[in-house]
N, C-alpha and C positions, 0 to 999 in steps of 0.2 A: 071675688074676695075671698083669700084662702082661710080654711078652718082655724080656728085657735087649736093649739096643742090640747087644752082639756079637752075639747069638743072631739077632737081627732081620736083622744085615747078612750073617751066614754063610748065612742061608736066601734073602736077596734078591739076593745077587751071583750073577750066573749066568756065573762065569768057570770055564773048566775047570781043574781044580786040577793042580797038577804034584808032583813030589816034590822041587824044586830048592831050594836054600838062599837066602834073601834076607836083607838088612839094611836096616832101616828107620832112617835118620837123622833126628832132629828137634831143631829148637832152639826154646827156651823164649823168648829174647830177653830174659832177666832176670827174667822172670815165673815164678810157681809156679803149676802147674798145678792145677786143683782135685782133690780127692781121688778124684772120680768117673773121672777119668782112669786113674788107677792101678787103681781097682776093675775097670774094663774089661781092663786088660791082665793082671790076676789071674785074670780069668774065662778070658782066652785061655790063660793058663799052666797052670790047672787042667784046661783039655781037652788039654794036652800040645801045643798049636800053636805055642807061643813056647819056645825052647830056652835063650835067654839074654837078659837085660834089664839093661840099665844106664840111668843118666841120659843120654838124649842117643842112644842106639841100642839096638836090638831085632834080636835074630836070631831069625827065623823059618822054618818050612819051609812050601813052597806060596804061590804067587801070590794066592791068594783070600785066605789069612791075612794077606799083606803089604798087600793092598789093604783088608782090614777095618780093620787097624792106622792105614793112613792115613786112611781115612774117621773113625776114632775122633779122630784128631790136628785133623783139619779142624774137627770139631764144637767143640772148643775153641780155634780159630784158631790152631792150632800148625802151623808150617810142618814140612813131611816130606819126604824123598825115598827112592824105594825102588831098592834096587839087587839085582839076581841076582847071586849069587856064580858066577863061572865056573870059578875055581880056587883053590884054597888052598895057599898057599906055606908049606912048614914049614921 
């Protein structure tokens, strides 16, 4: 059975992971992404790597996870930016 895109990217990315919080913002620009996009995100959620996900934004832990999400968005021609959370204001 072939490995999923998410599993392959998690193995291939040689980025030292950290415990920082990241926000990935993406824009669909009026398009609807294919269901596979959401399946990939669900796989990351099942692994406990995504903390919160709404349309247009994803909160995750670790730079490696954030970059996997960015690569998944690029696969479907979705523009995305990754931000590291420095401080949470309450």
